[in-house]
N, C-alpha and C positions, 0 to 999 in steps of 0.2 A: 953629418949624421953617419956617413959611411966613408970609407977610404977612397971610394970611387965616386966622383961627382962630375956633373955635366953643366953646372952653372944655371940650373933652372929653379933654384931656391925651394919654395914650399911645394911646388908641383913635383919636383924630384923627390922630396921627402915623402909625399903621399904615394908616389910610385913605388919606392922601396918598401914602404909600409904594406901596400897592397900585395907586392911580390912576396913579402915575408908571411903574410896571412895565407897566401896560396899554398905554402909548403905543407901545413897540417891538413888542409882540405884536400889537396892533391894526393897526399899519401893515403888518406882515408879512402878516397874514391878509387885509387889504384889497387888497394888491398881488398876492397869490398867485392863480393862475387858478382853482383849485377852491374855495377858501374865500371868495374875493372875487367869486364869480359873482353876477350880478344876481338870479338866481332864489332865492338864499338871503336870507331876511329879515334886516334890520339887527339886529333884536332877538336873533336866534340868534347872529349874529357877536359882539355885545356879551356875551352870556352865555358863549360859548366863550372869548372873550378874558379875561373876568373870572375864569373857572375856572382857566385856565392861569396867569394872573397870581397867583392865590392859591397855586397850587402852587409857583411860582417864589419867592414871598415866604417860603414855608415851607422850601424846599430850599436857597436861597442867601441870602447876606448882602447882597443889593443894597439900597442905601440911596438915598433921594431926596435932592436937594440941600437944603442947610440953609435956603435961602430960595428956594422954588420960583417965587414970583411976582415975581422980579427978573430983570434982564437975564441974569446967569449961569445962573439956573434955567431960564429960557425957552430959552437956548442949549443947555442940557443936554437939554431936551425935544426940541428940533429935531434934536439928534444922535441921540436914540433913534429918532425917526421916520426919519431917514436910513438907519440900519442896517436897520430893519424893511423899508423900501421896497426897499432893495438886495437883500435876500434874496428878497422876493416877485417883484421884477422879473427876477431871474435865472431863476426858475422860469417866469415868464411868457414869457420868450424861448423856452424849450423848447417851450411849448405853441403858440407862433406859427409854428413850422416847418411843421407839417402844413397850416396855412392857406395858407402860401405855396406848398406843393406842390400843394394843391388848385386854386389859381389857375392854375398852369401846366397841370395836367391838364385843367381845365375849358376853358381857352382852346384846347387841342388838340382836345377833343371837341366844341367848339361849344356848351358848356353854361355859358358865362360869364354868360349872361343869367338862368340859373336860380339866383337868389340870394334869400335871405330874411333876416329879422331874427334874429340870433343871440340866444337868450334869456339866454345867459351874459354877453355883452358889451354887448348892445343895438345893436350895429353890424350892417350888412348884410354877409353873407359867403356864399360859394357853398355850394350844397347839399353838395358833396363835402367842403368845409371843415368843416361841421358833423358830417359822418360821421366824419372823421378825429378831430375834437375829442372826440366821444363815445367812440370807441375808445381814444384816448389817456387819457381820464379814467378809463375802466374799468380799463385796464392799470395806471395810476398808483395807483388805490385798491386794486386787487387785489394789487399788490406791497407795499402798506403804505407808499407814498410819503408819504401825509399824516402818518403817525406819525413818519417820519424827518424831515420838514420841521419839525414841531413840536419835535422833539428838537434840531434845528439852531438853532432860535430860542432855546431855553433855553440851549444851549451858547454862544451868542453873548455871553452876559453874562460868561463867563469870558475871552473874547478881547477884547471891547469893553465894559469896565465903564462905568457912567455917568460922563460927564466925559471919556472917552477914545474917543469914537465917530467921530472923523474917519477915514474909510476910507483916505485917502491916494491919490496918483496911481497907484501900482502896482496897487491893488485896483480902481480905476475902469478902468484899462487892461485888467485881467483880465475885467471884465464886458463891455467893448467887444469883446475878442477872442472871447468866447463868442458874442456876437451874430453874428460872422462865421462861426463854426462852425455856427450854426443855419441859415444860408443854405446851407452845404454839405450839411447834413442834409436840408434841403428838396429839394435837387437829387437826393439819393440816393433819397428816397421817390418822387419823380415820375419818375425816369429810366426804370424798366421800362415803365411805361404810356406815357410820351412816345415811347420808341423804337418801340413797336408802332403808335402813332398816326402817327408819321412814315412808317413803311412803308405804312400804309393810304393816307395822303395821296399818297405817291409813286405807288402803284398806281392811285389815282383819276386822277392827272395823266396817267399813261401811257395809260389808257383814254380819257380825254378827247381826247388827241392822236391816238390811233389810230381813234377813232370820234367825230368832231366832232358828230355828231347827238345824242349823249348829253348830257343836262343834268347838268353837273358838280355843281351845287348840290343837285339832287334826288338824286344818287347819293352824293356825298361826305359830306354831313351824316349821313344814316342809317348809312352804313358807319362813320364815325368814332365815332358814339355806340355802335353795337353792338361795335365793336372795343375801345373804351375800357372798356365794362362787362365784356367778356370778360377784358381785361387786368387789371382790378381784381380780378376773381374769382380769376384765376390767381396774381396776386401777393399775395393776401391773407395767406398764411402768412409770407411774407418781410416784408410791411408790419408785421405784428404784432411781429416780432422787432426791426425798426427802431424802432418806437414804444417798445418796452420799453427798448431801449438809449438812446433819447432821454430818457425819463423818468429813467433812472439817471444819465445824463450831466448833466441839469439839477440833480439833487440833489448830485452830486459837485462841480459848479461852485459851487453855493451853499455847500457846505462849505469849498471853497477860499477863498471870500471872507472867511470868519470865521476861517480858520486862522491861527495865530500865525506 
């Protein structure tokens, strides 16, 4: 079956098949925002990937290439990785929208300097971005999105069997169009708070013109922070609905990528 054998016959063939199936699943979990978080140990990801791959081997007739350690076999492995990364990347786009919205809101509130290392990605993100990320993660898990995503990965073997894993330009264009939709979703999340902050800034400008003795920076910054926090509290119910729609949209787009 492969160029590398250990003399165990059928057991070895099943091992290489199981290892081959793990490549697509592992790539999808690595690229997905919840499963691929830096806070999750690599050992846990490998165990989960192996468990899902064992179920796929038992439920489906997926077969590894006849010669895995050859150029065609390695190309098949690269195709598996491509499909897995595409599924995870689509979901990653959905989770990036709240971070973009937080950047816009933080700039209006004057809290752009309040950034910290995000434990999930390792990069620096604003405090509001981490807040939105935690809320979106809770909503995603509460709605069972992680189970739906794993189901999509398993179903992808029917749409893209090994050896036929080239996504094609139309599916790549679909992923790019979803990225544009995420920018629109970020604007929708930030719009209520941004409008209130705009009104506060206009009011502070009018006061500074009518009373030049007032210190605009001493007045505008606290007013912007207070108004932003109040706007976040008022818009919290609507934000929850938007984030739920965002999680559902990410799963729908991931399904559209593997749809025949």
